[in-house]
C-alpha positions as CSV (number, residue, x, y, z in Angstrom):
1,M,-27.7,54.9,-119.5
2,V,-29.9,57.9,-118.7
3,Q,-28.7,60.0,-115.8
4,G,-30.4,59.2,-112.5
5,M,-31.6,55.8,-113.5
6,S,-28.7,53.6,-112.6
7,R,-30.8,50.8,-111.2
8,R,-31.2,47.7,-113.3
9,H,-34.1,45.3,-113.0
10,L,-34.2,41.6,-113.8
11,F,-36.6,42.0,-116.6
12,D,-35.5,45.4,-118.0
13,N,-33.8,43.9,-121.1
14,G,-31.2,46.6,-120.8
15,Y,-33.6,49.5,-120.8
16,P,-33.7,52.0,-118.0
17,V,-36.4,51.4,-115.4
18,S,-38.1,54.2,-113.4
19,G,-38.6,54.1,-109.7
20,A,-42.4,53.9,-110.2
21,T,-42.0,50.7,-112.3
22,L,-39.8,49.2,-109.6
23,L,-42.3,50.1,-106.9
24,A,-45.2,48.6,-108.9
25,G,-43.2,45.5,-109.5
26,S,-42.4,45.1,-105.9
27,E,-46.1,45.6,-105.0
28,V,-47.0,42.8,-107.3
29,L,-44.4,40.5,-105.9
30,L,-45.6,41.3,-102.3
31,A,-49.2,40.5,-103.3
32,V,-48.1,37.2,-104.8
33,A,-46.1,36.4,-101.7
34,R,-49.0,37.3,-99.4
35,Q,-51.3,35.0,-101.5
36,A,-48.8,32.2,-101.2
37,V,-48.7,32.7,-97.4
38,R,-52.5,32.6,-97.2
39,G,-52.6,29.4,-99.2
40,S,-49.9,27.8,-97.1
41,H,-51.8,28.7,-93.9
42,F,-54.9,27.2,-95.4
43,R,-53.1,24.0,-96.3
44,L,-51.5,23.8,-92.9
45,A,-54.9,24.2,-91.2
46,M,-56.4,21.5,-93.4
47,C,-53.5,19.1,-92.6
48,L,-53.9,19.7,-88.9
49,L,-57.7,19.0,-89.1
50,R,-57.0,15.8,-91.0
51,L,-54.4,14.8,-88.4
52,I,-56.8,15.4,-85.6
53,D,-59.5,13.4,-87.4
54,T,-57.0,10.5,-88.1
55,S,-55.8,10.4,-84.5
56,Q,-59.4,10.2,-83.3
57,R,-60.2,7.4,-85.8
58,V,-57.0,5.5,-84.7
59,A,-58.0,5.9,-81.0
60,D,-61.5,4.6,-81.8
61,S,-60.2,1.6,-83.8
62,R,-57.8,0.7,-81.0
63,E,-60.6,0.8,-78.6
64,N,-62.8,-1.4,-80.8
65,F,-59.9,-3.8,-81.4
66,T,-59.2,-4.1,-77.7
67,R,-62.9,-4.7,-77.0
68,L,-63.2,-7.3,-79.7
69,S,-60.0,-9.0,-78.9
70,H,-61.0,-9.4,-75.2
71,A,-64.4,-10.7,-76.3
72,S,-62.9,-13.2,-78.7
73,S,-60.3,-14.4,-76.2
74,A,-63.0,-14.9,-73.6
75,Q,-65.0,-17.0,-76.2
76,A,-61.9,-18.9,-77.1
77,D,-61.2,-19.6,-73.4
78,T,-64.7,-20.8,-72.9
79,A,-64.4,-23.1,-76.0
80,V,-61.2,-24.6,-74.7
81,E,-62.7,-25.1,-71.2
82,E,-65.7,-26.9,-72.7
83,H,-63.6,-29.4,-74.6
84,A,-61.0,-29.9,-71.8
85,G,-60.6,-33.5,-70.8
86,H,-62.3,-34.9,-74.0
87,E,-60.5,-37.7,-75.7
88,P,-59.9,-37.4,-79.5
89,G,-62.2,-40.3,-80.2
90,E,-65.1,-38.7,-78.5
91,R,-65.5,-35.9,-81.0
92,P,-66.6,-36.4,-84.6
93,S,-63.9,-36.3,-87.1
94,C,-63.7,-33.5,-89.7
95,E,-64.5,-34.0,-93.3
96,G,-61.6,-34.8,-95.5
97,P,-60.0,-32.2,-97.8
98,D,-61.8,-31.3,-101.0
99,R,-58.8,-32.2,-103.1
100,P,-58.8,-35.6,-104.9
């Protein structure tokens, strides 16, 4: 090995590598890492926005479900109260099944 160049690099293939080459390589690796961090911050922000949107839609659907279930239960109670006290023979019978 050449005197003063005792460092080895992963991709040096056994050849001596100068300090400038190592510095340039480290700058490239730092740039790639910074880009990856920016990308992960963006993905994290998008996931948080989707989570907020989803939680809002879930809250809205729960509200709608509660409102609809109260309305349908009130209608069902009214229907039961209307037919309370009727004998089975007083109502018309249902049609038979469509099967032969």
